gemmi code that builds the backbone of each chain (N, CA, C; Angstrom):
import gemmi

chains = {
    "A": [
        ("MET", (18.137, 6.767, 9.133), (17.402, 5.512, 9.432), (17.832, 3.995, 9.506)),
        ("GLY", (18.162, 3.009, 9.941), (18.963, 1.540, 10.202), (17.595, 0.980, 8.950)),
        ("ARG", (18.330, -0.200, 8.201), (17.708, -0.802, 7.738), (16.407, -1.973, 8.396)),
        ("GLN", (17.107, -2.020, 9.268), (15.941, -3.047, 9.864), (14.627, -2.180, 10.921)),
        ("MET", (14.699, -0.908, 10.719), (14.060, 0.132, 11.557), (12.772, 0.315, 10.253)),
        ("THR", (13.601, 0.437, 8.853), (12.795, 0.884, 7.567), (11.907, -0.260, 7.324)),
        ("GLU", (12.038, -1.926, 7.363), (11.826, -2.765, 7.161), (10.600, -3.086, 7.960)),
        ("MET", (10.763, -3.016, 9.273), (9.826, -2.703, 10.366), (8.337, -1.906, 10.593)),
        ("LEU", (8.817, -0.874, 9.989), (7.604, 0.269, 9.758), (7.081, 0.202, 8.596)),
        ("LYS", (7.979, -0.392, 7.523), (6.903, -0.889, 6.557), (5.771, -1.851, 6.711)),
        ("GLY", (5.490, -2.378, 7.750), (4.209, -3.322, 8.359), (3.846, -2.526, 9.273)),
        ("THR", (3.997, -1.407, 9.504), (3.245, -0.763, 10.652), (3.040, 0.767, 10.085)),
        ("LEU", (2.882, 0.885, 9.115), (3.060, 2.120, 8.888), (1.454, 2.200, 8.859)),
        ("GLU", (0.493, 1.467, 8.140), (-0.577, 1.681, 7.850), (-1.427, 1.806, 8.954)),
        ("GLY", (-1.077, 0.778, 10.283), (-1.495, 0.725, 12.070), (-1.486, 2.017, 12.122)),
        ("ILE", (-0.258, 3.017, 11.875), (-0.078, 4.179, 12.781), (-0.784, 4.859, 11.471)),
        ("VAL", (-0.741, 5.391, 10.516), (-1.651, 5.878, 10.237), (-3.395, 6.037, 10.683)),
        ("LEU", (-3.476, 4.912, 10.752), (-4.913, 4.873, 10.975), (-5.070, 5.057, 12.728)),
        ("ALA", (-4.007, 4.996, 13.387), (-3.844, 5.454, 14.813), (-3.868, 6.786, 15.026)),
        ("ILE", (-3.682, 7.588, 14.121), (-3.238, 9.044, 13.815), (-4.333, 9.670, 13.470)),
        ("LEU", (-5.180, 8.780, 12.555), (-6.426, 9.522, 11.910), (-7.515, 9.041, 13.371)),
        ("ALA", (-7.298, 8.616, 14.188), (-8.171, 7.788, 14.946), (-8.441, 9.391, 16.134)),
        ("VAL", (-7.337, 9.807, 16.355), (-7.304, 11.048, 16.811), (-8.450, 11.820, 16.473)),
        ("ARG", (-7.935, 12.594, 15.708), (-9.253, 13.270, 14.597), (-8.507, 13.614, 13.089)),
        ("PRO", (-9.959, 13.775, 12.300), (-9.525, 13.814, 11.077), (-8.512, 14.781, 10.754)),
        ("ALA", (-7.543, 14.182, 9.476), (-6.915, 15.622, 9.119), (-6.125, 15.375, 7.806)),
        ("TYR", (-5.898, 16.426, 7.595), (-4.730, 16.232, 5.809), (-3.633, 15.195, 5.888)),
        ("GLY", (-3.207, 15.435, 4.272), (-2.703, 14.466, 4.156), (-1.530, 15.183, 4.800)),
        ("TYR", (-0.801, 16.372, 4.935), (0.232, 16.812, 5.207), (0.013, 16.940, 7.073)),
        ("GLU", (-0.723, 17.173, 7.568), (-1.247, 17.325, 9.031), (-0.849, 15.818, 9.058)),
        ("ILE", (-1.019, 14.631, 8.457), (-0.694, 13.253, 8.901), (0.438, 13.142, 8.961)),
        ("THR", (1.737, 13.353, 8.113), (3.192, 13.365, 8.110), (3.643, 13.904, 8.637)),
        ("ALA", (2.858, 15.355, 9.257), (3.590, 15.764, 10.290), (3.027, 15.513, 11.605)),
        ("GLY", (2.289, 14.498, 12.203), (1.631, 13.955, 13.012), (3.130, 12.939, 12.840)),
        ("LEU", (3.614, 12.617, 11.918), (4.586, 11.487, 12.015), (5.758, 11.923, 12.796)),
        ("ARG", (6.083, 13.259, 12.032), (7.264, 13.442, 12.482), (7.499, 13.926, 13.680)),
        ("ASP", (6.129, 14.700, 14.299), (6.092, 14.847, 15.514), (5.942, 13.466, 16.889)),
        ("ARG", (5.844, 12.595, 16.217), (5.859, 11.687, 17.251), (7.220, 10.675, 16.617)),
        ("GLY", (8.187, 11.578, 16.415), (9.538, 10.956, 15.800), (9.693, 9.544, 14.509)),
        ("PHE", (8.229, 9.311, 14.166), (8.537, 8.715, 12.689), (9.223, 9.654, 11.583)),
        ("THR", (10.316, 9.816, 11.866), (11.109, 10.620, 10.629), (11.731, 9.748, 9.516)),
        ("ASP", (12.077, 10.595, 8.872), (12.510, 9.955, 7.138), (11.637, 8.793, 7.078)),
        ("ILE", (10.503, 9.125, 7.160), (9.643, 8.271, 5.862), (9.224, 9.208, 4.938)),
        ("ALA", (9.632, 8.599, 3.965), (8.930, 9.824, 2.499), (7.897, 9.881, 2.986)),
        ("GLU", (7.348, 11.599, 2.953), (5.911, 11.886, 2.758), (5.317, 11.020, 1.662)),
        ("GLY", (6.071, 10.637, 0.726), (5.152, 10.054, -0.752), (4.506, 9.115, -0.381)),
        ("THR", (5.583, 8.012, 0.236), (4.871, 6.969, 0.757), (3.943, 6.858, 1.652)),
        ("VAL", (3.769, 8.282, 2.450), (2.045, 8.153, 3.394), (1.211, 8.335, 2.407)),
        ("TYR", (1.382, 9.199, 1.274), (0.224, 9.823, 0.307), (-0.032, 8.220, -0.374)),
        ("ALA", (0.893, 7.545, -0.759), (0.504, 6.483, -1.510), (-0.232, 5.790, -0.583)),
        ("LEU", (-0.089, 5.240, 0.397), (-0.714, 4.818, 1.568), (-2.394, 5.250, 1.721)),
        ("LEU", (-2.331, 6.267, 2.081), (-3.765, 7.188, 2.407), (-4.384, 6.787, 0.828)),
        ("VAL", (-3.672, 6.205, -0.434), (-4.422, 6.591, -1.819), (-5.036, 4.389, -1.406)),
        ("ARG", (-4.014, 4.123, -1.028), (-4.638, 2.586, -0.260), (-5.884, 2.404, 0.390)),
        ("ILE", (-5.794, 3.785, 1.382), (-7.041, 2.716, 2.298), (-7.828, 3.483, 1.934)),
        ("GLU", (-7.976, 4.604, 0.791), (-8.758, 5.069, 0.863), (-9.638, 4.272, -0.240)),
        ("GLN", (-8.674, 3.495, -1.042), (-9.764, 2.959, -1.985), (-10.059, 1.350, -1.534)),
        ("ARG", (-9.749, 0.986, -0.510), (-10.005, 0.144, 0.690), (-11.127, 0.319, 1.406)),
        ("GLY", (-11.807, 1.511, 1.759), (-12.792, 2.335, 2.066), (-12.123, 1.890, 3.405)),
        ("LEU", (-11.423, 2.820, 4.048), (-11.366, 2.204, 5.707), (-11.167, 3.546, 6.265)),
        ("VAL", (-11.161, 4.862, 5.082), (-11.562, 6.254, 5.674), (-12.179, 7.009, 4.685)),
        ("ASP", (-12.676, 7.880, 5.005), (-14.276, 8.749, 4.468), (-13.422, 10.182, 3.937)),
        ("VAL", (-13.545, 10.344, 2.543), (-12.715, 11.415, 2.355), (-13.803, 12.470, 1.793)),
        ("GLU", (-12.830, 14.429, 2.671), (-13.886, 15.228, 2.022), (-13.131, 15.968, 0.947)),
        ("ARG", (-13.334, 16.456, 0.264), (-12.423, 17.093, -0.600), (-12.763, 18.562, -0.581)),
        ("VAL", (-11.270, 19.182, 0.042), (-11.480, 21.145, 0.945), (-10.777, 22.110, -0.144)),
        ("ALA", (-11.425, 22.882, -0.931), (-10.870, 24.207, -1.976), (-9.790, 24.877, -1.040)),
        ("SER", (-8.702, 24.819, -1.832), (-7.367, 25.973, -1.290), (-7.834, 26.695, -2.012)),
        ("GLN", (-6.802, 27.652, -1.182), (-6.407, 29.023, -2.408), (-6.004, 28.816, -3.017)),
        ("LYS", (-4.557, 27.823, -2.840), (-3.487, 27.787, -4.545), (-3.591, 26.087, -4.582)),
        ("GLY", (-3.762, 26.090, -5.688), (-3.337, 24.583, -6.067), (-4.983, 23.718, -6.193)),
        ("PRO", (-5.024, 22.319, -6.291), (-5.919, 21.420, -6.360), (-6.399, 21.502, -4.963)),
        ("PRO", (-7.403, 21.204, -4.644), (-8.393, 20.536, -3.395), (-7.596, 19.727, -2.476)),
        ("ARG", (-7.648, 20.544, -1.210), (-6.930, 19.380, -0.336), (-7.927, 18.351, 0.496)),
        ("LYS", (-7.424, 17.035, 0.952), (-8.399, 15.698, 1.232), (-8.144, 16.075, 2.715)),
        ("VAL", (-9.366, 15.816, 3.557), (-9.372, 15.674, 4.427), (-9.807, 14.252, 4.931)),
        ("TYR", (-9.101, 13.446, 5.470), (-8.929, 11.902, 5.890), (-10.093, 11.712, 7.447)),
        ("THR", (-11.061, 11.007, 7.346), (-11.859, 10.653, 8.407), (-11.983, 9.128, 8.755)),
        ("LEU", (-10.990, 8.525, 9.682), (-11.298, 6.968, 9.921), (-12.905, 7.054, 10.095)),
        ("ASN", (-13.636, 5.495, 9.378), (-14.706, 4.958, 9.377), (-14.578, 4.040, 9.904)),
        ("ASP", (-16.009, 3.193, 10.110), (-16.359, 2.212, 11.021), (-15.267, 0.852, 10.335)),
        ("ALA", (-15.245, 0.950, 8.914), (-13.965, -0.055, 8.744), (-13.023, 0.340, 9.055)),
        ("GLY", (-12.199, 0.829, 9.089), (-11.335, 1.855, 9.744), (-10.486, 1.204, 11.481)),
        ("ARG", (-12.138, 1.858, 11.648), (-11.607, 1.053, 13.013), (-11.115, -0.051, 13.611)),
        ("THR", (-12.695, -0.976, 12.856), (-12.252, -1.914, 12.880), (-11.054, -2.755, 12.202)),
        ("SER", (-10.474, -1.909, 11.429), (-9.254, -2.280, 11.260), (-7.692, -2.237, 12.021)),
        ("LEU", (-8.187, -0.778, 12.497), (-7.056, -0.647, 13.752), (-7.396, -1.038, 15.000)),
        ("ALA", (-8.372, -1.784, 15.329), (-8.494, -2.715, 16.497), (-7.739, -3.766, 15.730)),
        ("GLU", (-7.998, -4.705, 15.159), (-7.208, -5.611, 14.763), (-5.924, -5.628, 14.707)),
        ("PHE", (-5.072, -4.186, 14.280), (-3.689, -4.045, 14.058), (-3.195, -3.838, 15.382)),
        ("TRP", (-4.129, -3.293, 16.628), (-3.282, -3.392, 17.721), (-3.828, -4.499, 18.516)),
        ("GLY", (-4.792, -5.498, 18.252), (-4.848, -6.695, 18.590), (-3.505, -7.813, 18.251)),
        ("THR", (-3.194, -7.685, 17.046), (-1.635, -7.742, 16.761), (-0.601, -7.274, 17.182)),
        ("TRP", (-0.538, -6.741, 17.361), (0.484, -5.764, 18.204), (0.463, -6.453, 19.575)),
        ("SER", (-0.440, -6.032, 19.965), (-0.208, -6.945, 21.462), (0.002, -8.013, 21.324)),
        ("PHE", (-0.309, -9.139, 20.376), (0.069, -10.428, 20.836), (1.753, -10.375, 19.988)),
        ("LEU", (1.915, -9.688, 18.961), (3.723, -9.612, 18.738), (4.585, -8.801, 20.203)),
        ("ALA", (3.638, -8.264, 20.138), (4.482, -7.341, 21.710), (4.621, -8.440, 23.106)),
        ("GLN", (3.706, -9.374, 23.163), (4.276, -10.226, 24.322), (4.793, -11.372, 24.079)),
        ("ARG", (4.414, -11.316, 23.032), (5.504, -12.844, 22.305), (6.651, -13.045, 22.340)),
        ("LEU", (7.417, -11.618, 21.907), (8.453, -10.973, 22.198), (8.822, -10.890, 23.464)),
        ("GLY", (8.206, -10.037, 24.020), (8.400, -10.230, 25.176), (9.063, -11.600, 26.392)),
        ("GLN", (8.001, -11.985, 26.095), (8.418, -13.868, 26.443), (9.840, -14.235, 25.987)),
        ("LEU", (10.119, -14.430, 24.916), (11.236, -14.736, 24.207), (12.711, -14.143, 25.131)),
        ("ARG", (11.925, -12.834, 24.874), (13.058, -12.070, 25.012), (13.811, -12.163, 27.040)),
        ("ALA", (12.929, -12.559, 27.324), (12.726, -12.909, 28.619), (13.243, -14.297, 28.596)),
        ("GLU", (12.956, -15.479, 28.053), (13.738, -16.902, 28.024), (15.263, -16.577, 27.657)),
        ("GLY", (15.374, -15.631, 26.770), (17.201, -15.489, 27.174), (17.868, -14.853, 27.871)),
        ("GLN", (17.341, -14.194, 28.651), (17.992, -13.703, 29.565), (17.949, -14.162, 31.354)),
    ],
    "B": [
        ("MET", (-18.385, -11.795, -19.206), (-18.365, -10.259, -17.734), (-18.503, -9.147, -18.470)),
        ("THR", (-17.180, -8.738, -19.889), (-17.267, -7.960, -20.254), (-18.168, -7.599, -21.879)),
        ("GLY", (-18.975, -6.844, -21.769), (-20.083, -6.519, -23.130), (-19.147, -6.061, -24.082)),
        ("TRP", (-19.780, -5.750, -25.233), (-19.019, -5.403, -26.796), (-19.373, -4.056, -26.261)),
        ("ILE", (-20.118, -3.213, -25.831), (-19.557, -1.770, -25.278), (-18.783, -1.496, -24.298)),
        ("GLU", (-18.319, -2.315, -23.692), (-17.010, -1.981, -22.898), (-15.514, -2.908, -23.738)),
        ("LYS", (-16.103, -3.162, -23.835), (-14.796, -3.263, -24.950), (-14.138, -2.615, -26.143)),
        ("VAL", (-15.147, -1.476, -26.646), (-15.298, -0.317, -27.451), (-14.816, 0.621, -26.533)),
        ("THR", (-15.618, 0.998, -25.179), (-15.621, 2.490, -24.789), (-14.760, 1.912, -23.803)),
        ("GLY", (-14.797, 0.719, -22.668), (-13.082, 0.938, -21.943), (-11.940, 1.369, -22.242)),
        ("PRO", (-11.676, 0.621, -23.310), (-9.884, 1.734, -24.032), (-10.325, 2.809, -24.425)),
        ("LEU", (-11.370, 3.326, -24.857), (-10.979, 4.731, -25.324), (-11.247, 5.569, -24.112)),
        ("GLU", (-12.494, 5.277, -23.258), (-12.220, 5.746, -21.964), (-10.923, 6.028, -21.109)),
        ("GLU", (-10.176, 4.743, -21.182), (-8.688, 5.120, -20.695), (-7.838, 5.861, -21.338)),
        ("LYS", (-7.685, 5.425, -22.722), (-7.036, 6.553, -23.903), (-7.199, 7.784, -22.940)),
        ("LYS", (-8.702, 8.087, -22.992), (-8.956, 9.754, -22.559), (-8.643, 10.165, -21.023)),
        ("ARG", (-8.579, 9.272, -20.603), (-7.887, 9.515, -18.630), (-6.040, 9.292, -19.047)),
        ("TYR", (-5.754, 8.316, -20.185), (-4.293, 9.135, -20.179), (-3.641, 10.230, -20.685)),
        ("ARG", (-4.555, 10.435, -21.883), (-4.175, 12.009, -22.631), (-4.227, 12.937, -21.160)),
        ("GLN", (-5.719, 13.134, -20.333), (-5.131, 13.663, -19.237), (-4.112, 13.657, -18.602)),
        ("HIS", (-3.747, 12.583, -17.702), (-2.914, 12.629, -17.190), (-1.448, 13.299, -17.804)),
        ("ARG", (-1.426, 12.890, -19.165), (-0.037, 13.861, -19.668), (0.022, 15.346, -19.400)),
        ("ALA", (-1.310, 15.439, -19.953), (-1.776, 17.111, -19.718), (-1.286, 17.417, -18.617)),
        ("ARG", (-1.664, 16.955, -17.532), (-1.207, 17.207, -16.210), (0.354, 17.286, -15.859)),
        ("LEU", (0.262, 15.929, -16.475), (2.406, 15.979, -15.596), (3.165, 17.449, -16.800)),
        ("ARG", (2.538, 17.686, -18.336), (2.949, 18.428, -18.641), (2.790, 20.299, -17.873)),
        ("ALA", (1.817, 20.377, -17.316), (1.718, 21.258, -16.779), (2.220, 21.859, -15.261)),
        ("LEU", (2.730, 20.211, -14.547), (3.368, 20.352, -13.394), (4.319, 21.439, -13.576)),
        ("PRO", (4.443, 22.339, -12.593), (5.810, 23.303, -12.178), (7.113, 22.126, -11.996)),
        ("GLU", (8.618, 22.373, -12.630), (9.881, 22.236, -11.948), (9.741, 22.413, -10.595)),
        ("PRO", (10.109, 21.711, -9.844), (11.017, 19.863, -10.094), (10.481, 18.821, -9.883)),
        ("TYR", (9.077, 19.675, -10.218), (8.018, 18.019, -9.495), (7.971, 17.391, -10.717)),
        ("ARG", (7.657, 18.023, -12.165), (7.836, 17.479, -13.055), (8.787, 16.691, -13.839)),
        ("THR", (10.519, 16.962, -13.432), (11.160, 15.962, -13.542), (11.348, 14.968, -12.591)),
        ("ALA", (10.859, 15.275, -11.460), (10.722, 13.693, -10.548), (9.660, 13.038, -10.615)),
        ("GLN", (8.277, 13.335, -11.163), (7.083, 12.523, -11.718), (7.779, 12.121, -12.805)),
        ("GLU", (8.316, 12.685, -14.022), (8.814, 11.933, -15.207), (9.679, 10.259, -14.240)),
        ("GLY", (10.572, 10.608, -14.060), (11.595, 9.852, -13.168), (11.395, 8.398, -12.741)),
        ("VAL", (10.069, 8.574, -12.270), (8.758, 7.972, -11.084), (8.183, 7.320, -12.161)),
        ("GLU", (7.717, 7.714, -12.674), (6.685, 7.101, -14.367), (7.429, 6.168, -14.882)),
        ("ARG", (8.778, 6.850, -15.565), (9.389, 5.987, -16.455), (10.367, 4.876, -15.467)),
        ("TYR", (10.125, 4.540, -14.478), (10.919, 3.280, -13.808), (9.439, 2.758, -13.707)),
        ("LEU", (7.888, 2.890, -13.516), (7.178, 2.124, -13.133), (6.908, 1.613, -14.756)),
        ("MET", (7.098, 2.346, -15.915), (6.938, 2.225, -17.181), (7.722, 0.966, -17.532)),
        ("HIS", (8.724, 1.060, -16.806), (9.972, 0.314, -17.487), (10.292, -1.291, -16.308)),
        ("ALA", (9.890, -1.285, -14.906), (10.063, -1.614, -14.053), (8.994, -2.178, -13.511)),
        ("GLY", (7.494, -1.517, -13.519), (6.873, -2.349, -12.991), (5.876, -3.215, -13.831)),
        ("GLY", (6.472, -3.578, -14.565), (5.572, -4.338, -15.135), (4.136, -4.474, -15.667)),
        ("MET", (3.452, -3.758, -15.654), (1.693, -3.681, -16.188), (1.744, -3.631, -17.604)),
        ("VAL", (0.736, -4.414, -17.446), (-0.392, -5.086, -18.684), (-0.939, -3.597, -19.383)),
        ("GLY", (-0.988, -2.896, -18.448), (-1.937, -1.358, -19.142), (-3.518, -1.855, -18.686)),
        ("GLY", (-4.507, -1.134, -18.674), (-5.690, -1.039, -18.693), (-5.993, -0.354, -17.655)),
        ("ASP", (-6.860, -0.863, -17.023), (-8.062, 0.498, -15.538), (-6.419, 0.849, -14.467)),
        ("SER", (-5.958, -0.407, -14.305), (-5.001, -0.348, -13.117), (-3.605, 0.819, -13.306)),
        ("LEU", (-3.048, 0.463, -14.851), (-2.397, 1.430, -14.640), (-2.977, 2.903, -15.124)),
        ("VAL", (-3.870, 3.477, -15.783), (-4.461, 4.402, -15.533), (-4.618, 5.229, -14.504)),
        ("ARG", (-5.612, 3.766, -13.299), (-5.650, 4.180, -11.680), (-4.121, 4.728, -11.435)),
        ("MET", (-2.999, 3.681, -11.723), (-1.845, 4.009, -11.043), (-1.355, 5.308, -11.133)),
        ("LEU", (-1.494, 5.958, -12.876), (-0.850, 6.972, -13.008), (-2.101, 8.295, -12.180)),
        ("ASP", (-3.510, 7.652, -12.885), (-4.184, 9.473, -11.664), (-3.916, 9.754, -10.154)),
        ("ASP", (-2.905, 8.536, -9.811), (-3.296, 8.563, -8.174), (-1.563, 9.712, -7.657)),
        ("LEU", (-0.838, 9.455, -8.985), (0.888, 9.542, -9.135), (0.580, 10.982, -9.072)),
        ("ASP", (-0.513, 11.465, -10.105), (-0.719, 12.635, -10.437), (-1.147, 12.896, -9.065)),
        ("GLU", (-2.013, 12.800, -8.351), (-2.371, 13.273, -7.235), (-1.444, 12.985, -6.150)),
        ("ILE", (-0.604, 12.520, -5.885), (0.309, 12.386, -4.622), (1.018, 13.851, -5.061)),
        ("PHE", (1.535, 14.064, -6.661), (2.165, 14.868, -6.557), (1.916, 16.305, -7.036)),
        ("ALA", (0.641, 16.597, -7.232), (-0.393, 17.883, -7.069), (-0.397, 18.324, -5.644)),
        ("GLY", (-0.406, 16.918, -4.607), (-0.475, 16.795, -3.184), (1.116, 18.018, -3.076)),
        ("ALA", (1.894, 17.586, -3.371), (3.349, 17.614, -2.847), (3.395, 19.422, -3.364)),
        ("VAL", (2.677, 19.706, -4.450), (2.843, 20.962, -4.797), (2.171, 21.837, -4.232)),
        ("ALA", (0.863, 21.373, -4.070), (-0.419, 22.093, -3.084), (0.444, 22.306, -1.862)),
        ("ASP", (0.947, 21.725, -0.958), (1.499, 21.865, 0.162), (2.953, 21.465, 0.531)),
        ("ARG", (3.657, 22.421, -0.737), (5.319, 22.792, -0.612), (6.237, 22.147, -0.061)),
        ("THR", (5.508, 21.078, 0.007), (6.492, 19.405, -0.149), (8.077, 19.305, -0.674)),
        ("PRO", (9.171, 19.870, 0.051), (10.071, 19.437, -1.311), (9.861, 17.881, -2.071)),
        ("VAL", (10.941, 18.125, -3.282), (10.550, 16.883, -3.743), (11.469, 15.609, -3.134)),
        ("ARG", (12.892, 16.176, -2.523), (13.361, 15.171, -1.440), (12.104, 14.272, -0.148)),
        ("ALA", (11.737, 15.583, 0.269), (10.768, 15.293, 1.425), (9.817, 13.830, 1.141)),
        ("LEU", (9.617, 14.487, -0.562), (8.383, 13.581, -0.966), (8.152, 11.954, -1.312)),
        ("VAL", (9.976, 11.861, -1.902), (9.909, 10.947, -2.452), (11.174, 9.774, -1.355)),
        ("GLY", (12.160, 10.977, -1.041), (12.677, 10.455, 0.236), (14.020, 9.717, 0.131)),
        ("GLU", (14.903, 9.218, 0.732), (16.353, 9.093, 0.833), (16.806, 8.091, -0.489)),
        ("ASP", (15.666, 6.638, -0.468), (15.289, 5.785, -1.295), (14.564, 6.001, -2.468)),
        ("PRO", (14.511, 6.723, -3.603), (13.338, 6.700, -4.621), (13.007, 5.738, -4.926)),
        ("VAL", (14.036, 4.533, -5.170), (13.312, 2.987, -5.387), (12.796, 2.525, -4.534)),
        ("ALA", (12.350, 2.546, -3.339), (12.158, 2.043, -2.423), (10.479, 2.480, -2.228)),
        ("PHE", (10.294, 4.253, -1.996), (9.422, 4.580, -2.560), (8.535, 4.239, -3.584)),
        ("VAL", (9.102, 3.690, -4.474), (8.271, 3.348, -6.048), (8.108, 2.213, -6.124)),
        ("GLU", (8.764, 1.341, -5.320), (8.142, -0.071, -5.046), (7.142, 0.098, -4.558)),
        ("ASP", (7.516, 0.653, -3.325), (6.162, 0.260, -2.330), (4.691, 0.851, -3.175)),
        ("PHE", (5.092, 2.341, -3.507), (4.045, 3.069, -4.480), (2.853, 1.847, -5.573)),
        ("LEU", (4.203, 1.230, -6.297), (3.823, 0.169, -7.042), (2.937, -1.313, -6.664)),
        ("SER", (3.555, -1.550, -4.868), (2.359, -2.755, -4.398), (1.591, -2.047, -4.047)),
        ("GLY", (0.695, -1.089, -4.787), (-1.134, -1.257, -4.815), (-1.816, -1.196, -5.632)),
        ("TYR", (-0.798, -2.038, -6.716), (-1.369, -2.128, -8.026), (-1.165, -3.403, -8.594)),
        ("ALA", (-0.320, -4.680, -7.857), (0.026, -5.825, -8.014), (-1.522, -6.382, -9.124)),
        ("GLU", (-2.524, -6.609, -8.377), (-3.028, -7.037, -9.565), (-3.325, -5.936, -10.943)),
        ("GLY", (-2.564, -5.388, -11.185), (-2.370, -4.705, -12.670), (-1.034, -5.397, -13.386)),
        ("GLN", (-0.054, -6.148, -12.470), (1.265, -6.414, -13.476), (0.731, -7.714, -13.997)),
        ("TRP", (1.625, -7.861, -14.965), (1.652, -9.411, -15.897), (2.010, -10.147, -14.733)),
        ("VAL", (2.456, -10.523, -14.075), (3.294, -11.224, -12.969), (1.815, -12.095, -11.909)),
        ("ALA", (1.227, -11.144, -11.854), (-0.280, -11.556, -11.197), (-0.582, -12.897, -11.736)),
        ("LYS", (-1.029, -13.287, -12.586), (-1.244, -13.981, -13.130), (-0.594, -15.698, -13.365)),
        ("GLU", (0.653, -15.114, -13.208), (1.863, -16.328, -13.069), (1.340, -16.616, -11.098)),
        ("ARG", (0.952, -15.503, -10.101), (1.400, -15.681, -8.730), (-0.095, -16.557, -8.446)),
        ("ARG", (-0.955, -16.248, -9.286), (-2.433, -17.006, -9.438), (-2.199, -18.135, -9.361)),
        ("ARG", (-1.349, -18.726, -10.762), (-1.239, -20.106, -11.593), (-0.529, -20.651, -10.000)),
        ("LEU", (0.924, -20.225, -9.978), (1.473, -20.867, -8.669), (0.564, -21.394, -7.476)),
        ("VAL", (-0.007, -20.105, -7.228), (-0.893, -20.923, -5.810), (-1.839, -22.115, -5.877)),
        ("GLU", (-2.754, -22.131, -7.131), (-3.386, -23.050, -7.571), (-2.374, -24.407, -7.811)),
        ("THR", (-1.680, -24.473, -9.118), (-0.746, -25.489, -8.626), (-0.241, -26.348, -7.247)),
        ("ILE", (0.343, -24.789, -6.644), (0.216, -25.673, -5.345), (-0.479, -26.606, -4.531)),
        ("ASP", (-1.820, -25.450, -4.722), (-3.287, -26.486, -4.058), (-3.039, -27.283, -4.249)),
        ("ARG", (-3.016, -28.039, -5.842), (-3.267, -29.240, -6.484), (-2.408, -30.210, -5.905)),
        ("ALA", (-1.583, -29.576, -5.640), (0.023, -30.627, -5.185), (-0.150, -30.926, -3.770)),
        ("ALA", (-0.980, -30.301, -3.459), (-0.877, -30.191, -1.566), (-1.943, -30.988, -1.274)),
        ("GLN", (-2.882, -30.497, -2.247), (-3.911, -31.785, -1.745), (-4.114, -33.369, -2.351)),
        ("ALA", (-3.020, -33.240, -3.325), (-2.930, -35.009, -3.582), (-1.424, -35.313, -2.550)),
        ("ASP", (-1.308, -34.802, -1.720), (0.139, -35.232, -0.737), (-0.673, -35.929, -0.149)),
        ("PRO", (0.583, -37.280, -0.385), (0.306, -38.463, 0.621), (0.652, -38.793, 1.827)),
        ("SER", (1.292, -37.370, 2.367), (1.913, -37.612, 3.187), (0.990, -37.041, 4.604)),
        ("VAL", (-0.085, -36.598, 3.565), (-1.236, -35.477, 4.863), (-2.327, -36.515, 4.899)),
        ("PRO", (-2.910, -37.927, 6.082), (-3.659, -38.366, 6.092), (-4.874, -37.307, 5.952)),
        ("ASP", (-5.728, -38.445, 5.555), (-7.700, -37.644, 5.068), (-7.905, -36.677, 6.663)),
        ("GLY", (-8.715, -35.514, 6.180), (-9.344, -35.345, 7.126), (-8.376, -34.588, 8.514)),
        ("GLU", (-7.029, -34.537, 8.708), (-5.834, -34.211, 9.635), (-5.416, -32.575, 8.737)),
        ("ALA", (-5.630, -31.798, 9.453), (-5.926, -30.506, 9.097), (-3.998, -29.830, 9.397)),
        ("PRO", (-3.524, -29.757, 7.884), (-1.548, -29.942, 8.143), (-1.269, -28.675, 9.211)),
        ("ASP", (-1.922, -27.895, 9.431), (-1.910, -26.177, 10.577), (-2.346, -26.644, 11.226)),
        ("GLY", (-3.408, -27.581, 11.281), (-3.990, -27.362, 12.907), (-3.218, -27.691, 14.600)),
        ("GLU", (-3.970, -26.850, 15.570), (-3.644, -27.144, 17.096), (-3.482, -28.640, 17.154)),
        ("ALA", (-1.959, -29.130, 17.616), (-2.226, -30.425, 18.230), (-2.446, -30.600, 19.453)),
        ("PRO", (-3.214, -31.653, 19.900), (-3.631, -31.608, 21.227), (-2.392, -31.573, 22.438)),
        ("ASP", (-2.806, -30.847, 23.722), (-1.389, -31.521, 24.839), (-0.183, -30.411, 24.092)),
        ("GLY", (-0.262, -29.817, 23.323), (1.143, -29.244, 22.992), (1.986, -30.325, 22.322)),
        ("GLU", (1.486, -31.497, 21.810), (2.190, -31.870, 21.291), (2.650, -31.767, 20.147)),
        ("ARG", (3.535, -32.079, 19.196), (3.770, -31.619, 17.644), (3.444, -32.751, 16.592)),
        ("PRO", (3.169, -32.357, 15.705), (2.933, -33.824, 14.559), (4.863, -33.990, 14.021)),
        ("THR", (5.204, -34.932, 13.949), (6.588, -34.926, 13.411), (6.961, -35.102, 12.400)),
        ("SER", (6.389, -34.850, 11.678), (6.179, -34.665, 10.271), (5.340, -33.501, 9.732)),
        ("GLY", (5.178, -32.993, 8.478), (4.644, -31.994, 7.737), (3.956, -30.750, 8.627)),
        ("GLY", (3.336, -29.908, 8.221), (2.430, -28.872, 9.447), (3.775, -28.282, 9.381)),
        ("GLY", (3.968, -27.599, 10.274), (5.257, -27.093, 10.565), (4.588, -25.321, 10.593)),
        ("ALA", (5.463, -24.592, 11.535), (4.813, -23.702, 11.525), (4.340, -22.265, 10.029)),
        ("SER", (3.419, -21.588, 10.390), (2.770, -21.210, 9.229), (3.613, -19.494, 9.547)),
    ],
}
model = gemmi.Model(1)
for chain_id, residues in chains.items():
    chain = gemmi.Chain(chain_id)
    for i, (resn, *xyz) in enumerate(residues, 1):
        res = gemmi.Residue()
        res.name, res.seqid = resn, gemmi.SeqId(i, " ")
        for name, pos in zip(("N", "CA", "C"), xyz):
            atom = gemmi.Atom()
            atom.name, atom.element = name, gemmi.Element(name[0])
            atom.pos, atom.b_iso = gemmi.Position(*pos), 0.0
            res.add_atom(atom)
        chain.add_residue(res)
    model.add_chain(chain)
structure = gemmi.Structure()
structure.add_model(model)
structure.setup_entities()
């Protein structure tokens, strides 16, 4: 994956993960699988897990621990009100950027 | 802010959590253990952490990430990615308040605040990044933020 893509994803990954959680609550591995299915390959799964830790600490998701047969309990992440507010803000920012960049692109054509 | 009790028990509690972390790391199966030890070595040498609560929290979180990978059978390469340094730097960014450089960051912000307040080129009552009327731009100062 190109360096530019890596840099752009860095700024948008949180919004992408919140958007995936807006569809339905999910385990960590379901989120990474959801990213892959949507064409976001090559994102280190650890990066997604580290992001989940951060959004949990910032109170954007509710976390429920579910016992697993093997290993430690797994966490289910659910988007809460603060998370939905943050996601709405993300989409607002995204629309703004997309619109301004579209304008700029049209100017140069 | 911190009472004497916390001064005594705080570090003790952190030591206990640190010992628990070491025990979890020792119990981690290979190759995850080698990988986590590598990540941790980098964090300790390049992370610039002053220790204390954020450091212990960081290690706890790292344990959880690796334990999760074991539970989900995520291969080490998929977990850490093609660029392990980028992964660790990104992980570290969640604990910026625990880095020694945090103090210098605050100091820089305060110094610039002081300098900007005393800036004679900004007339009183005019916000330097305020919207100029009728699309006119100020000729100096301000600038796009």
